[in-house]
PDB file of N, CA, C and O in Angstrom:
ATOM      1  N   UNK A   1       0.808  -1.184   0.000  1.00  0.00           N
ATOM      2  CA  UNK A   1       0.000   0.000   0.000  1.00  0.00           C
ATOM      3  C   UNK A   1       0.860   1.260   0.000  1.00  0.00           C
ATOM      4  O   UNK A   1       0.461   2.291  -0.541  1.00  0.00           O
ATOM      5  N   UNK A   2       2.022   1.174   0.599  1.00  0.00           N
ATOM      6  CA  UNK A   2       2.921   2.320   0.664  1.00  0.00           C
ATOM      7  C   UNK A   2       3.477   2.696  -0.700  1.00  0.00           C
ATOM      8  O   UNK A   2       3.702   3.872  -0.982  1.00  0.00           O
ATOM      9  N   UNK A   3       3.700   1.686  -1.553  1.00  0.00           N
ATOM     10  CA  UNK A   3       4.234   1.959  -2.887  1.00  0.00           C
ATOM     11  C   UNK A   3       3.217   2.699  -3.746  1.00  0.00           C
ATOM     12  O   UNK A   3       3.574   3.581  -4.527  1.00  0.00           O
ATOM     13  N   UNK A   4       1.944   2.333  -3.593  1.00  0.00           N
ATOM     14  CA  UNK A   4       0.900   3.003  -4.362  1.00  0.00           C
ATOM     15  C   UNK A   4       0.790   4.463  -3.935  1.00  0.00           C
ATOM     16  O   UNK A   4       0.669   5.353  -4.778  1.00  0.00           O
ATOM     17  N   UNK A   5       0.831   4.705  -2.645  1.00  0.00           N
ATOM     18  CA  UNK A   5       0.750   6.069  -2.130  1.00  0.00           C
ATOM     19  C   UNK A   5       1.940   6.895  -2.613  1.00  0.00           C
ATOM     20  O   UNK A   5       1.784   8.048  -3.015  1.00  0.00           O
ATOM     21  N   UNK A   6       3.119   6.300  -2.569  1.00  0.00           N
ATOM     22  CA  UNK A   6       4.316   6.994  -3.047  1.00  0.00           C
ATOM     23  C   UNK A   6       4.203   7.306  -4.530  1.00  0.00           C
ATOM     24  O   UNK A   6       4.538   8.408  -4.963  1.00  0.00           O
ATOM     25  N   UNK A   7       3.733   6.344  -5.305  1.00  0.00           N
ATOM     26  CA  UNK A   7       3.571   6.567  -6.743  1.00  0.00           C
ATOM     27  C   UNK A   7       2.605   7.711  -7.017  1.00  0.00           C
ATOM     28  O   UNK A   7       2.904   8.596  -7.819  1.00  0.00           O
ATOM     29  N   UNK A   8       1.457   7.700  -6.361  1.00  0.00           N
ATOM     30  CA  UNK A   8       0.463   8.752  -6.576  1.00  0.00           C
ATOM     31  C   UNK A   8       0.992  10.116  -6.149  1.00  0.00           C
ATOM     32  O   UNK A   8       0.729  11.115  -6.820  1.00  0.00           O
ATOM     33  N   UNK A   9       1.721  10.174  -5.063  1.00  0.00           N
ATOM     34  CA  UNK A   9       2.290  11.436  -4.600  1.00  0.00           C
ATOM     35  C   UNK A   9       3.311  11.957  -5.615  1.00  0.00           C
ATOM     36  O   UNK A   9       3.326  13.149  -5.925  1.00  0.00           O
ATOM     37  N   UNK A  10       4.166  11.063  -6.133  1.00  0.00           N
ATOM     38  CA  UNK A  10       5.171  11.476  -7.119  1.00  0.00           C
ATOM     39  C   UNK A  10       4.526  11.861  -8.450  1.00  0.00           C
ATOM     40  O   UNK A  10       4.987  12.787  -9.117  1.00  0.00           O
ATOM     41  N   UNK A  11       3.464  11.156  -8.837  1.00  0.00           N
ATOM     42  CA  UNK A  11       2.763  11.501 -10.076  1.00  0.00           C
ATOM     43  C   UNK A  11       2.137  12.889  -9.955  1.00  0.00           C
ATOM     44  O   UNK A  11       2.205  13.681 -10.895  1.00  0.00           O
ATOM     45  N   UNK A  12       1.535  13.187  -8.816  1.00  0.00           N
ATOM     46  CA  UNK A  12       0.946  14.508  -8.600  1.00  0.00           C
ATOM     47  C   UNK A  12       2.020  15.587  -8.634  1.00  0.00           C
ATOM     48  O   UNK A  12       1.803  16.663  -9.191  1.00  0.00           O
ATOM     49  N   UNK A  13       3.164  15.307  -8.045  1.00  0.00           N
ATOM     50  CA  UNK A  13       4.253  16.276  -8.034  1.00  0.00           C
ATOM     51  C   UNK A  13       4.776  16.533  -9.448  1.00  0.00           C
ATOM     52  O   UNK A  13       5.110  17.671  -9.777  1.00  0.00           O
ATOM     53  N   UNK A  14       4.852  15.513 -10.276  1.00  0.00           N
ATOM     54  CA  UNK A  14       5.301  15.686 -11.665  1.00  0.00           C
ATOM     55  C   UNK A  14       4.279  16.450 -12.492  1.00  0.00           C
ATOM     56  O   UNK A  14       4.651  17.266 -13.336  1.00  0.00           O
ATOM     57  N   UNK A  15       2.991  16.196 -12.258  1.00  0.00           N
ATOM     58  CA  UNK A  15       1.952  16.917 -12.987  1.00  0.00           C
ATOM     59  C   UNK A  15       1.933  18.398 -12.629  1.00  0.00           C
ATOM     60  O   UNK A  15       1.516  19.222 -13.442  1.00  0.00           O
ATOM     61  N   UNK A  16       2.370  18.742 -11.444  1.00  0.00           N
ATOM     62  CA  UNK A  16       2.438  20.148 -11.065  1.00  0.00           C
ATOM     63  C   UNK A  16       3.557  20.873 -11.817  1.00  0.00           C
ATOM     64  O   UNK A  16       3.520  22.098 -11.938  1.00  0.00           O
ATOM     65  N   UNK A  17       4.546  20.139 -12.321  1.00  0.00           N
ATOM     66  CA  UNK A  17       5.668  20.726 -13.049  1.00  0.00           C
ATOM     67  C   UNK A  17       5.355  20.944 -14.530  1.00  0.00           C
ATOM     68  O   UNK A  17       6.098  21.645 -15.216  1.00  0.00           O
ATOM     69  N   UNK A  18       4.278  20.362 -15.028  1.00  0.00           N
ATOM     70  CA  UNK A  18       3.944  20.439 -16.447  1.00  0.00           C
ATOM     71  C   UNK A  18       3.534  21.864 -16.802  1.00  0.00           C
ATOM     72  O   UNK A  18       2.797  22.513 -16.061  1.00  0.00           O
ATOM     73  N   UNK A  19       4.022  22.338 -17.940  1.00  0.00           N
ATOM     74  CA  UNK A  19       3.640  23.658 -18.435  1.00  0.00           C
ATOM     75  C   UNK A  19       2.424  23.479 -19.335  1.00  0.00           C
ATOM     76  O   UNK A  19       2.574  23.181 -20.520  1.00  0.00           O
ATOM     77  N   UNK A  20       1.220  23.658 -18.790  1.00  0.00           N
ATOM     78  CA  UNK A  20      -0.014  23.442 -19.517  1.00  0.00           C
ATOM     79  C   UNK A  20      -0.271  24.602 -20.468  1.00  0.00           C
ATOM     80  O   UNK A  20      -0.006  25.752 -20.117  1.00  0.00           O
ATOM     81  N   UNK A  21      -0.787  24.321 -21.680  1.00  0.00           N
ATOM     82  CA  UNK A  21      -1.068  25.407 -22.630  1.00  0.00           C
ATOM     83  C   UNK A  21      -2.275  26.235 -22.190  1.00  0.00           C
ATOM     84  O   UNK A  21      -3.181  25.746 -21.516  1.00  0.00           O
ATOM     85  N   UNK A  22      -2.253  27.508 -22.597  1.00  0.00           N
ATOM     86  CA  UNK A  22      -3.394  28.365 -22.258  1.00  0.00           C
ATOM     87  C   UNK A  22      -4.479  28.231 -23.329  1.00  0.00           C
ATOM     88  O   UNK A  22      -4.317  27.494 -24.301  1.00  0.00           O
ATOM     89  N   UNK A  23      -5.579  28.948 -23.140  1.00  0.00           N
ATOM     90  CA  UNK A  23      -6.742  28.812 -24.027  1.00  0.00           C
ATOM     91  C   UNK A  23      -6.411  29.240 -25.450  1.00  0.00           C
ATOM     92  O   UNK A  23      -6.874  28.613 -26.403  1.00  0.00           O
ATOM     93  N   UNK A  24      -5.620  30.292 -25.613  1.00  0.00           N
ATOM     94  CA  UNK A  24      -5.253  30.777 -26.949  1.00  0.00           C
ATOM     95  C   UNK A  24      -4.428  29.727 -27.697  1.00  0.00           C
ATOM     96  O   UNK A  24      -4.649  29.498 -28.886  1.00  0.00           O
ATOM     97  N   UNK A  25      -3.483  29.092 -27.009  1.00  0.00           N
ATOM     98  CA  UNK A  25      -2.659  28.051 -27.639  1.00  0.00           C
ATOM     99  C   UNK A  25      -3.503  26.844 -28.021  1.00  0.00           C
ATOM    100  O   UNK A  25      -3.328  26.282 -29.103  1.00  0.00           O
ATOM    101  N   UNK A  26      -4.412  26.444 -27.148  1.00  0.00           N
ATOM    102  CA  UNK A  26      -5.269  25.292 -27.441  1.00  0.00           C
ATOM    103  C   UNK A  26      -6.123  25.568 -28.671  1.00  0.00           C
ATOM    104  O   UNK A  26      -6.284  24.702 -29.532  1.00  0.00           O
ATOM    105  N   UNK A  27      -6.671  26.782 -28.750  1.00  0.00           N
ATOM    106  CA  UNK A  27      -7.502  27.142 -29.901  1.00  0.00           C
ATOM    107  C   UNK A  27      -6.695  27.134 -31.188  1.00  0.00           C
ATOM    108  O   UNK A  27      -7.149  26.600 -32.199  1.00  0.00           O
ATOM    109  N   UNK A  28      -5.511  27.715 -31.163  1.00  0.00           N
ATOM    110  CA  UNK A  28      -4.697  27.770 -32.380  1.00  0.00           C
ATOM    111  C   UNK A  28      -4.226  26.382 -32.796  1.00  0.00           C
ATOM    112  O   UNK A  28      -4.186  26.079 -33.989  1.00  0.00           O
ATOM    113  N   UNK A  29      -3.874  25.545 -31.848  1.00  0.00           N
ATOM    114  CA  UNK A  29      -3.461  24.175 -32.180  1.00  0.00           C
ATOM    115  C   UNK A  29      -4.619  23.366 -32.749  1.00  0.00           C
ATOM    116  O   UNK A  29      -4.432  22.564 -33.664  1.00  0.00           O
ATOM    117  N   UNK A  30      -5.812  23.577 -32.206  1.00  0.00           N
ATOM    118  CA  UNK A  30      -6.986  22.866 -32.698  1.00  0.00           C
ATOM    119  C   UNK A  30      -7.303  23.263 -34.131  1.00  0.00           C
ATOM    120  O   UNK A  30      -7.585  22.407 -34.970  1.00  0.00           O
ATOM    121  N   UNK A  31      -7.257  24.564 -34.412  1.00  0.00           N
ATOM    122  CA  UNK A  31      -7.497  25.044 -35.774  1.00  0.00           C
ATOM    123  C   UNK A  31      -6.440  24.493 -36.722  1.00  0.00           C
ATOM    124  O   UNK A  31      -6.756  24.113 -37.849  1.00  0.00           O
ATOM    125  N   UNK A  32      -5.201  24.448 -36.281  1.00  0.00           N
ATOM    126  CA  UNK A  32      -4.120  23.909 -37.103  1.00  0.00           C
ATOM    127  C   UNK A  32      -4.343  22.435 -37.428  1.00  0.00           C
ATOM    128  O   UNK A  32      -4.177  22.022 -38.576  1.00  0.00           O
ATOM    129  N   UNK A  33      -4.713  21.650 -36.438  1.00  0.00           N
ATOM    130  CA  UNK A  33      -4.946  20.220 -36.657  1.00  0.00           C
ATOM    131  C   UNK A  33      -6.123  19.994 -37.602  1.00  0.00           C
ATOM    132  O   UNK A  33      -6.051  19.142 -38.488  1.00  0.00           O
ATOM    133  N   UNK A  34      -7.203  20.748 -37.423  1.00  0.00           N
ATOM    134  CA  UNK A  34      -8.374  20.585 -38.290  1.00  0.00           C
ATOM    135  C   UNK A  34      -8.043  20.982 -39.720  1.00  0.00           C
ATOM    136  O   UNK A  34      -8.446  20.295 -40.658  1.00  0.00           O
ATOM    137  N   UNK A  35      -7.314  22.082 -39.902  1.00  0.00           N
ATOM    138  CA  UNK A  35      -6.982  22.524 -41.260  1.00  0.00           C
ATOM    139  C   UNK A  35      -6.026  21.561 -41.951  1.00  0.00           C
ATOM    140  O   UNK A  35      -6.173  21.313 -43.147  1.00  0.00           O
ATOM    141  N   UNK A  36      -5.060  21.016 -41.237  1.00  0.00           N
ATOM    142  CA  UNK A  36      -4.156  20.032 -41.838  1.00  0.00           C
ATOM    143  C   UNK A  36      -4.928  18.762 -42.186  1.00  0.00           C
ATOM    144  O   UNK A  36      -4.661  18.146 -43.218  1.00  0.00           O
ATOM    145  N   UNK A  37      -5.872  18.366 -41.351  1.00  0.00           N
ATOM    146  CA  UNK A  37      -6.677  17.178 -41.637  1.00  0.00           C
ATOM    147  C   UNK A  37      -7.530  17.379 -42.888  1.00  0.00           C
ATOM    148  O   UNK A  37      -7.639  16.480 -43.722  1.00  0.00           O
ATOM    149  N   UNK A  38      -8.132  18.558 -43.012  1.00  0.00           N
ATOM    150  CA  UNK A  38      -8.948  18.845 -44.199  1.00  0.00           C
ATOM    151  C   UNK A  38      -8.078  18.884 -45.442  1.00  0.00           C
ATOM    152  O   UNK A  38      -8.465  18.347 -46.481  1.00  0.00           O
ATOM    153  N   UNK A  39      -6.904  19.510 -45.359  1.00  0.00           N
ATOM    154  CA  UNK A  39      -5.999  19.579 -46.507  1.00  0.00           C
ATOM    155  C   UNK A  39      -5.537  18.178 -46.914  1.00  0.00           C
ATOM    156  O   UNK A  39      -5.457  17.874 -48.104  1.00  0.00           O
ATOM    157  N   UNK A  40      -5.233  17.331 -45.938  1.00  0.00           N
ATOM    158  CA  UNK A  40      -4.840  15.952 -46.236  1.00  0.00           C
ATOM    159  C   UNK A  40      -5.964  15.167 -46.876  1.00  0.00           C
ATOM    160  O   UNK A  40      -5.727  14.380 -47.792  1.00  0.00           O
ATOM    161  N   UNK A  41      -7.184  15.369 -46.409  1.00  0.00           N
ATOM    162  CA  UNK A  41      -8.340  14.670 -46.977  1.00  0.00           C
ATOM    163  C   UNK A  41      -8.581  15.112 -48.418  1.00  0.00           C
ATOM    164  O   UNK A  41      -8.881  14.288 -49.282  1.00  0.00           O
ATOM    165  N   UNK A  42      -8.450  16.413 -48.675  1.00  0.00           N
ATOM    166  CA  UNK A  42      -8.626  16.907 -50.043  1.00  0.00           C
ATOM    167  C   UNK A  42      -7.540  16.348 -50.949  1.00  0.00           C
ATOM    168  O   UNK A  42      -7.824  15.939 -52.074  1.00  0.00           O
ATOM    169  N   UNK A  43      -6.308  16.327 -50.477  1.00  0.00           N
ATOM    170  CA  UNK A  43      -5.197  15.792 -51.263  1.00  0.00           C
ATOM    171  C   UNK A  43      -5.407  14.312 -51.591  1.00  0.00           C
ATOM    172  O   UNK A  43      -5.285  13.904 -52.745  1.00  0.00           O
ATOM    173  N   UNK A  44      -5.720  13.522 -50.581  1.00  0.00           N
ATOM    174  CA  UNK A  44      -5.915  12.084 -50.807  1.00  0.00           C
ATOM    175  C   UNK A  44      -7.151  11.818 -51.659  1.00  0.00           C
ATOM    176  O   UNK A  44      -7.144  10.903 -52.483  1.00  0.00           O
ATOM    177  N   UNK A  45      -8.207  12.600 -51.475  1.00  0.00           N
ATOM    178  CA  UNK A  45      -9.410  12.447 -52.288  1.00  0.00           C
ATOM    179  C   UNK A  45      -9.133  12.767 -53.745  1.00  0.00           C
ATOM    180  O   UNK A  45      -9.634  12.082 -54.637  1.00  0.00           O
ATOM    181  N   UNK A  46      -8.332  13.811 -53.999  1.00  0.00           N
ATOM    182  CA  UNK A  46      -8.002  14.143 -55.385  1.00  0.00           C
ATOM    183  C   UNK A  46      -7.117  13.074 -56.021  1.00  0.00           C
ATOM    184  O   UNK A  46      -7.275  12.768 -57.203  1.00  0.00           O
ATOM    185  N   UNK A  47      -6.196  12.506 -55.260  1.00  0.00           N
ATOM    186  CA  UNK A  47      -5.394  11.405 -55.796  1.00  0.00           C
ATOM    187  C   UNK A  47      -6.264  10.197 -56.124  1.00  0.00           C
ATOM    188  O   UNK A  47      -6.069   9.548 -57.153  1.00  0.00           O
ATOM    189  N   UNK A  48      -7.209   9.900 -55.262  1.00  0.00           N
ATOM    190  CA  UNK A  48      -8.124   8.792 -55.498  1.00  0.00           C
ATOM    191  C   UNK A  48      -8.951   9.028 -56.759  1.00  0.00           C
ATOM    192  O   UNK A  48      -9.117   8.124 -57.578  1.00  0.00           O
ATOM    193  N   UNK A  49      -9.462  10.231 -56.909  1.00  0.00           N
ATOM    194  CA  UNK A  49     -10.229  10.575 -58.102  1.00  0.00           C
ATOM    195  C   UNK A  49      -9.366  10.454 -59.354  1.00  0.00           C
ATOM    196  O   UNK A  49      -9.806   9.897 -60.360  1.00  0.00           O
ATOM    197  N   UNK A  50      -8.143  10.970 -59.298  1.00  0.00           N
ATOM    198  CA  UNK A  50      -7.238  10.922 -60.456  1.00  0.00           C
ATOM    199  C   UNK A  50      -6.912   9.487 -60.842  1.00  0.00           C
ATOM    200  O   UNK A  50      -6.998   9.134 -62.018  1.00  0.00           O
ATOM    201  N   UNK A  51      -6.542   8.656 -59.878  1.00  0.00           N
ATOM    202  CA  UNK A  51      -6.168   7.279 -60.194  1.00  0.00           C
ATOM    203  C   UNK A  51      -7.364   6.466 -60.674  1.00  0.00           C
ATOM    204  O   UNK A  51      -7.219   5.628 -61.563  1.00  0.00           O
ATOM    205  N   UNK A  52      -8.533   6.698 -60.103  1.00  0.00           N
ATOM    206  CA  UNK A  52      -9.704   5.964 -60.578  1.00  0.00           C
ATOM    207  C   UNK A  52     -10.063   6.405 -61.994  1.00  0.00           C
ATOM    208  O   UNK A  52     -10.468   5.577 -62.810  1.00  0.00           O
ATOM    209  N   UNK A  53      -9.921   7.685 -62.297  1.00  0.00           N
ATOM    210  CA  UNK A  53     -10.163   8.170 -63.660  1.00  0.00           C
ATOM    211  C   UNK A  53      -9.165   7.543 -64.646  1.00  0.00           C
ATOM    212  O   UNK A  53      -9.547   7.104 -65.731  1.00  0.00           O
ATOM    213  N   UNK A  54      -7.884   7.508 -64.256  1.00  0.00           N
ATOM    214  CA  UNK A  54      -6.875   6.914 -65.122  1.00  0.00           C
ATOM    215  C   UNK A  54      -7.129   5.421 -65.356  1.00  0.00           C
ATOM    216  O   UNK A  54      -6.967   4.927 -66.472  1.00  0.00           O
ATOM    217  N   UNK A  55      -7.524   4.717 -64.312  1.00  0.00           N
ATOM    218  CA  UNK A  55      -7.820   3.302 -64.445  1.00  0.00           C
ATOM    219  C   UNK A  55      -9.014   3.080 -65.370  1.00  0.00           C
ATOM    220  O   UNK A  55      -8.972   2.212 -66.242  1.00  0.00           O
ATOM    221  N   UNK A  56     -10.060   3.851 -65.185  1.00  0.00           N
ATOM    222  CA  UNK A  56     -11.249   3.688 -66.020  1.00  0.00           C
ATOM    223  C   UNK A  56     -10.961   4.066 -67.463  1.00  0.00           C
ATOM    224  O   UNK A  56     -11.513   3.455 -68.378  1.00  0.00           O
ATOM    225  N   UNK A  57     -10.118   5.050 -67.686  1.00  0.00           N
ATOM    226  CA  UNK A  57      -9.855   5.529 -69.048  1.00  0.00           C
ATOM    227  C   UNK A  57      -8.874   4.634 -69.805  1.00  0.00           C
ATOM    228  O   UNK A  57      -9.113   4.312 -70.969  1.00  0.00           O
ATOM    229  N   UNK A  58      -7.786   4.232 -69.173  1.00  0.00           N
ATOM    230  CA  UNK A  58      -6.710   3.555 -69.894  1.00  0.00           C
ATOM    231  C   UNK A  58      -6.627   2.056 -69.652  1.00  0.00           C
ATOM    232  O   UNK A  58      -6.173   1.327 -70.533  1.00  0.00           O
ATOM    233  N   UNK A  59      -7.039   1.580 -68.518  1.00  0.00           N
ATOM    234  CA  UNK A  59      -6.864   0.166 -68.179  1.00  0.00           C
ATOM    235  C   UNK A  59      -8.146  -0.620 -68.420  1.00  0.00           C
ATOM    236  O   UNK A  59      -8.122  -1.628 -69.127  1.00  0.00           O
ATOM    237  N   UNK A  60      -9.242  -0.190 -67.860  1.00  0.00           N
ATOM    238  CA  UNK A  60     -10.486  -0.950 -67.898  1.00  0.00           C
ATOM    239  C   UNK A  60     -11.182  -0.791 -69.253  1.00  0.00           C
ATOM    240  O   UNK A  60     -11.693  -1.768 -69.800  1.00  0.00           O
ATOM    241  N   UNK A  61     -11.207   0.385 -69.778  1.00  0.00           N
ATOM    242  CA  UNK A  61     -11.853   0.743 -71.050  1.00  0.00           C
ATOM    243  C   UNK A  61     -13.242   0.215 -71.084  1.00  0.00           C
ATOM    244  O   UNK A  61     -13.952   0.410 -72.070  1.00  0.00           O
TER     245      UNK A  61
END
């Protein structure tokens, strides 16, 4: 039981040392992640469209 208490006390002490982001940073990071995800989806979707068009035009006929 003593080891668990020691672990929890040390974990709490380490969490107090963490530099947590503020609201402005969280908002900007969230917008960045969403925009990169949308850009990646558009890129992959366009590649899929291009390759399916090429397959239908030149391979499958």
